[in-house]
N, C-alpha and C positions, 0 to 999 in steps of 0.2 A: 745754571747748568751744573750738573753734579759730577760729571766725569770727563775725561779727555776726549773720547770719541764724540760725545755730545758737543763739546766746545769746538772741535774741528768741523763737525758736520754743519754747525750753525755758521761758522766762518765761511765755509764753501757755499752754502745755500744762499747767503746774502747776495752773491754775484759770482757764479762759477767761473765766468770768463775774466774777471778782473785779476790783475797781478796780485797774488797773495803773498808770495815770497820771492824777492829779488836778491840774488847773492852776488857780491863782488869779492874778488881777491886781488888786492892792489899789488901783491907780489908777483902775480902771474898775468894780470890784465883780464882775468875772467869776469864775465858778467853772464849770469844765468837767471832767466826770469821764468817763474812758474805761476800759472793761473791756479785758482783753487781746484779746477777740474784736473789739471795735469799733476799737481801735487797729490791729489786724491788718488789718481791712478797709480802713482808710485807707492803710496801708502797701502793700497789694496793689494798690489802685487807682492809687496814685502810681507804683509800680514798673511796672505795665502801661502807664501813660502814657509813662514813660521808654522802655520797650522797644518796645511795639507802636505807640505814638503817635509817638515821635520816632526810633525805630530805633537807640537807644543801647545800649551794652553794656560789657563789661569793657575798661578802658583809656580810655574816654571820661570827660569831666570835668564835674562839676556844681559851680557856685559858689553858696553860700548866704549871703546878706546878710540875716540874720534874727536876731531875739532868741531867747532861750530861751523856747519856747512849745510847746504840744502839737502844732501843725501842723508846726513845725520838726522835732520828734521823728519825725513820720510821714515827712517828706521825707528826713531823714537815713537812717532805717532802710530806706526804699525805695531810695535811691541805692546803699547798700551791698548790698542784696539783689540789685540789678541788676548789681553788679560795678563801679559807677562809682567814680572817684577824686573825693573831696570836698575842696573848699576852703571852709572855714567861717570867716566873720568875724563874731564876736559884735557885739552892738549897741554896746557901749562903745568898740569899736575901728573906728568908722566910717571913719576916715581911714587905716587900715592899708593899706599898699601891697598890691595884689592880686598873687598869684603870677604868674610869667611865663607867657606863652602865652594863647591865647583859649579860654575854656571852651566846651563844647558846649551847655550850658544854664545859665541863671541863674534863681534864685528870690530875689526881693527884696521886703521889706516896703514897703507903699505910702508910708510916711513917708520912707523912704530914697530911693525913686524920685522923689518930689516935691521933696525938699529937697537932695539930694546926687546930682544926675544924673551928675556926673563920677566918682562913686565906683562906679557900676554898670558892670561891664565889658561890652564888646560880645560878642554871641553870636548864633548863628543863632536860638536860641529863648530868650525871656526871659518869665518869668512874674512877675506881681505878686500879692501876698497882702494882703488887707485886714486879716487877723487878727481878723476879726469873731468874737464869742463863739460864734455859731451857724454859722460858716463860710458866710455868705451871699455870693453874688456881688456884685461892685462895681457901683454905678450908673454910674460913669464910669471907663473903663480908659485909662491913659495911652498915648499913641501909641508903637508899637513893642513893646508888651507884650500878653500874653494873661492873662486872669483865671484863676488857678490853680483857685479853687473852682468856677468854671463849667466848666472843661475836664475836671477830674479825675473828676467825677461819672459820666461816661458809660462809664468803664472798669470791668472786672470786679473782683469781690471776691476772686478767687483768683489768685495769681501763682505760676507755675512757671518758674524760670529755665532758659532754653534753653542758656545757656553760663555756666559758673562761672569766676570769676577764678582764675588761678594763685596759689599762696600768696605769690609775690614781686610780684604786682601791687600797685601803690600804692592804699591805701584812702584816704589823705589826702595832700595836697600837701606836708606836712611830712616825708614820707619813710616814714611808717608803712605797712606792708604788710598785706594781708588775713591772712597767716599769723601776724602779730604781734599782731593786735587782741585776740584772746581772752586771751592771757597778760597784756597790758597792762591790760585792763579788770579782770581778776581781781586783779591786783596792787594796783590803785588801790582796788578794793573792800575789800581787806584793810587797806590804810592808813587807809581811812575807818571801819573797824570794822564793816562791813556783813555781815550773815548772812542766810541764807534765812529768809523769813517776816517780815523787818523791813518796817516802813512808815516811810519816811524823808522828813522834811520838808527841802527844800533851798531856800535863799535864792538866787535866780538871780543876784543881784548879786555874790555871793561865789564862786559856782561857775559860770562862764560857758562852759567848754568841755564839749562833749557827752560826752566820756569821763567827766566828773565827774557831770553831772546826769542822764545817760541810761544810758550803757553800763555803768558800774561798778555801779549799783544793779541793773540787769537781770542782769548776770553773777552777782551775789550771790544772786539769787532774791528780791530785795526789790521792793516797790511804791513808787511815787514820788508825793510831794506837792510840786509845783514852784510856788514863789511868786515872781511878778514884782512889782517895786515894793513890796516887803514893808513893811507897817506893823508895826513892832516891837511895838506895844502889842497887836496881835491874835494874835501868834504862839503864846502860851501857850494861849489858848482854842482856837485852831485845832488845835494839836497834840493837845489833849484830844478835840475833836470828831471828828478824823480818825483817832483811835486810833494816833497816831504813836509809834513805839518809839525813834526816833533823830532828833535835830535837827542839821542841819549849817548 
């Protein structure tokens, strides 16, 4: 598979009803389970927001200042489905210098917006995410931002890209192109020892980059149990209850 949309489409098509991404946050007690079909709906809605709502497409840039999270997965997959170039800065690198230039859209977690204003780049469109377990809209939205969960719901559940990015279009600001993503994700999946049918438990604090906690498992045909703020004492029982075949 040569690109991210193809990787994701194949992962969903294998069994749309199976749990494809299960997210835990041991700091809050959250457990959110998404089938391939449900995650696909979130991806389509977000891609339609980007393309139909904002008029973005191949060559435009999205900056994500978000932790590893199921909503982050949806926004990443939607951005690549729409052909956007992504700048992703994981939670632990809050002070990391942003790439040069001004992004076309920014998605930021509410904690970062409130406590690290200087870290959020300027953009014509900026969305804030509460990261609420049930994706509820925020009661109070910071000035200069739109509530992602409130805005995305009005868009359609089916996305069809009107323009596909050329293979040499940048998929990420680190220089990775759309034409390279498939091979990279497959290579990392091999290094991780992932195979089709695996159910892999991933400690988000150890694997912060999306190619590790999202794309490589999908490329391998695996389903994901992503754990934020992992309580080490719960991992063994969780691996058993989730029928995990590999722990990372």
